[in-house]
N, C-alpha and C positions, 0 to 999 in steps of 0.2 A: 304597230301604232306607237307613235312617240308619246313620251310623258307630257301631260298637260301641266301648265304652270300658271301661278297667279290667278287672275280673275277668271281665265278660261277654265281652270280646274274647279273653282267654286261653282261656276255655271254648270259644268259637267255633273258635279255631284247633285245639284238641285234638280236638273232636268231629268235625270234617270232615277233619282231617289234610291240610291243604293244602300245596302247594308253590308259592311265589309268586315274583314277579320284579320286576325293574326294567322300567319302561316307557320307551321311548325317545322323545324329542321332537324329533328333528332333521328328518327328512323323512318324509312320510306318503304312502301310496298305497293305494287300495282293492284288496281281494282280489276274485277272481272265483270263488266256490266252485261246485263241481259236486256236487250232492247225490244220494245214493241212499239207500234206506231198507230196513230189515230188521227183522222182529219175530222174535227167536230163541226156541227152545224152552228148557225148563228142563233142567238136568242132574240127575244122581242123587246121593244121599248117598255119601260115601266115608269109610271108617273112619279114625280117627286113631291114629297110633302114638306111643308115649311113650318117651323116653330120658332119661337124667339125667346130662349132662356136667357137669364142674366148671368153675367160674369162677376167674379169677385174682384174687388179693387186690387191693383198691383201693390205689392209690398216690397220695399227696399230691404235687402238682406244685410247690408253693411254700409257704413259711410266711407267711401273711398278717399284715399289721399290723392293729391294731384298726380295725374298720369296713370293711376291704377284703374283697372276695370271696375265698373259698378254693375250690380245685378239687381233685377227686380223679378218677382215671381207673380204670376196671375193664373187663376183657374177659371174655366168656363163650364157651366152646367150643361149637360146633355139630357135628352128625354130619358125618363126613368126606364130601366131595363135595357138600355143600349149596350152595356158592358163593353166599352170600347177596348180594342186590343192593340191595333197599330195605328200610326198616324203618318201622313205625308203632306208637307206643305204644297199647296197647289200653286200653279203658275199665276193665277189671278189674285194672289194675296190671301186667299182662304186656306183652309186646312182640311184635307180629307181624313176620314177615320173609318175603321171597320167597326160596325156595331154588331159584335158577335152574338150578343144576346137576342137581338131582334131580327137578324138576318138582313141587314141593310148596309149600304154605304152612306156615310154622312159627310156633309160639308159644312164647316163652321166659318162664319165671317167674324174675325177677331175684332172688327170695328164696333159691332153692336151686339155680338153674341147670337145672331140669327143662325139657325140650323136648318139645312135642307137634307132630307133623307130619301134614298132611292132603294126600293125593295129589290133584292137580287134573285128572288125566286123561292118557291116552297122548299123548306129544308135547309136553307142557306145558314151557314155559320162561318162567316168570313174571318180569316186570321190576319194575313198580311196585306198591306197596300203600299204600292210605290207609284211614282209618276214616271211614265215611259218617255222615250224620245219624241213620241207623238203628242205629248202634253196630256195624255189621258191617264186616269188611275187604272192600274192593273192589280187584281186581287187574287190571292190564293184562298180558295173557299173550301174548307174541310167538309162542310155539310153537303155541298153539291159535288164534292170531289172533282172540282173543275177550276181552271183558270178563267177569270172573268174580267172583261174590259167594259168600262162604262164611259160613254161619250160625255165629256164634261159640259157640252152645250145642250144636247138634247136629252140626256139621261138614258139613252138607249143602252141596253144591257146585252152583251154578247158573251156567250159561254163556250168554253173549250173543254169538254169533259175528258177526263183521263180514260184510257182503255180499261176493259173489264179486268185485265190481268193485274191492274193496280187499284182495284177496288179497296176502299178504306185506307188510302195512302196517308191520311191525316196531314193534308197540305199545310205548310208553315209559311215560308217566306220566298221571295223571288228577287232577281236582279237581272238587268240587261247587260249583255257583254258588249264588246267594242264593235260588233257587227250588227247590233240591234236585235239579237236573239235573246229571248227571255228564258232564264234558267230558274228552276224552283226545287224546293225540298219537300219531302213527305216523311214525317217522323216515324212511320211504321216501317221504313227501310227503303225509301225510294228517292231518286232525284230525276230531273227531266229537263227537257227543252221544248220551247214552242217558237215556231217561226211565225211572227204576226202577219207577214204578207201572204203566205200560203195556207196558214192555219194548221200546218202539220205539227203534230205533237208526238214526242217520243219519251218513253220512260225507261229508267235503268235501275237494276237492283243494286243497292248500296252495299259497300263492304261492311262487314261486321253487323249486318242486320239493322235493327231499329236505331234511331237516333238523329238522322239528318234534320237540322233545324235552321240555324242562320245561314245566310248566303250573301255574297258580295262580289262586286267587281273591283279590280284594281284600276288605277289611272291608265294603265295600258290596255284595259278591257278584258283581262283574264278573270276567270271565275274560280272562287274558292267557296266551300261550304263547311260548316261546323257540325259535328255530331255530338249531341248532348249525351246520349247513352253510350255511344262508342268512344267518346272522349278523344276525337282526333279532328284534324282538318283535312279536307279532301280537295286536291288541286285537280280540276277537271280539264282534260284535253278536249278543247272545243271541236276539234276535227272529228273525233270518233267517240267521244263521251267517256273514254276511260278515265279512271280516277287514280291519282297517286296519293296514298295515305301518308300523313305526316303527324307524328305524335308530339305532344308538348312535353316539357321536362317533368311536370307534375303528373304522375299516373292518376287516372280517374278524376281529373280536374273537372270534367263536365263542361265542354265548350259549347256555350249556348248561342250567343250572337257574335257577329264578326263585322269588322269595318277596316278600310284601308286609309292610311294617311296620305298626305300629298307626295311623300317620297316612295310610296309603294310598300311601306312597312305595314304589317298586318297586326291588328289589335283584336283581342278576344276577351269576352267576359267568361270567367270560369265559375260556374254555378256551384259546384260541389266544393271547390277549393277556396272560394271567396276571394279570388284574385283577379287583377287585370294583368294581361301579359302582352308583350310585343315580340314579333318575330320579323327579322329582316331576311327576305329570301335571297338577297344579294350575297350575303356571307354566311347564312345559316344560323346566325346568332339568335338567342332568346333572352328575354329578361321578364321577370314577374314581380309584382308588388301586391301584397295583401291589402285589401280595403281596410280602412280604419274601423275599429270596434271589434266586438266579439261575434263569431259565427256569422260572418257576412255571407250574403247570397247575391252574387253579381249576376244580374239578368241581362239588361240591355247594354249595348256599347255603341257609341257614335263619336266620330271625330269631326270637329267643326272646321271652319275655314282657316282658323289660326293654328290648327293641329293640336288643340286641346282635346282631351279625351273625356267623354261624358259616359257615366254608367248609372244604373239604378241598383240599389241595395234593398232587397225585400226585408231583411232583418232590421235595418236602421230606418226603414220607411222613408227613404231619402233618395234624391238624385245627387250624384257625386261627380265633381269635376276633378280630373287629374291633369296636372301640368307636367308634361314630360321633361321640360327644361329644368325645373326645380325639383321634380320628383315629389311633389306635394299634392295633397288632396284638399278639397273644399266641399263641405256637405251642405245640401239644401233640403232640410226635412220638410215633409208635407206641412203645408201652411197651418191647417187647423187640427193636426194630430190624427185625423182619420186615416185608417189603413188604406193606402192608395193602390198598391200593387201595379206600379208602372212597368209595363212589359216591353216597351219598345220606345226608342228615342229616334228622332230625325229632326233636321233643322234647315235653316237658311241663314245667311250671314246676319249675326246679331241675335239669333233666336234658336232655342232648343225646345222642341215640342215633345210631349209624352202623353200617353193615354192612361188615365187612372181607371183601370178596369174594375176596381172595387167600389168606386164612388160615382160612376157615370159622369166623369168630368174629363176635360183635357187640361193640361197644365203647360205653361210656357215659362221659360226663364230667358229674359232679355238681358243682354250685356253690351257694354260699350264704354267709351272713355268720355 
């Protein structure tokens, strides 16, 4: 697949809602996957409920000089107990989020703060959500131990359970590859693939055991995942599911989330090291930068349409923007000082969205000239 450029690349990012990463080029070792297969049944439709919480007014973070970017931050209240974990901008202008606390998929209308929620089933504890090539939200549900698809128009829920061999996989995140296959991670030591057309699902035992967490596709449609506990990046061979293990320069860095920029360079948030790093698979190079402040904990990473890199820092209670061109950071602390615990970021042109899991809110930073 050829590299996408300009507007087509931005559309590609939005349509498949990827979460991508830094690839590491220090040491490599082949993985030894053990695969099992399952073809799961469909679920049944679940009715959606509607509520209308209020949003906080937008706040300008700085007065820009002519030609500089301006930024505003706004938060949106969700139903109490939602405990939102991940977000994904919807194609209709809304925003999907996983309500991990209540076992639901939520949809927020940023125009008026209206929320619609869809129950995913008894025992649900959804973690990740992305928008697939079909325009539907796809969910990694740790409580159900299943991949879940929700029809955006009807609210119909379809579940693809993992096989018994992968019970308790602790599903985390997912990404679609260049052929429309969904790949996913399970933190207890699994990764896998689902063919949406056939419903066939396969799982593989991850190298180094526990840890697979973030996952992403490159502009060429290749798949990489990050291992938090294993502290490596895994390059998946899409043909047979084998993994090539790639280690970062900093041992034990704790690679949590991953994202690809427009040039195919891979960025990662290093939870234990408190750094952001970039790896260029073309030449094997690596660079790392510590986040500002003491004892940083880099959780989320997302690269926007301008190739600026966004992260969340749990220690600073802030969303952080890194400009690779100037190698400078800009921090956006939580508006009201409440502990936010933003665990994931995703966006569309001019907007970066996050889920404040500790406050039952979504947050957006809007930027432009």
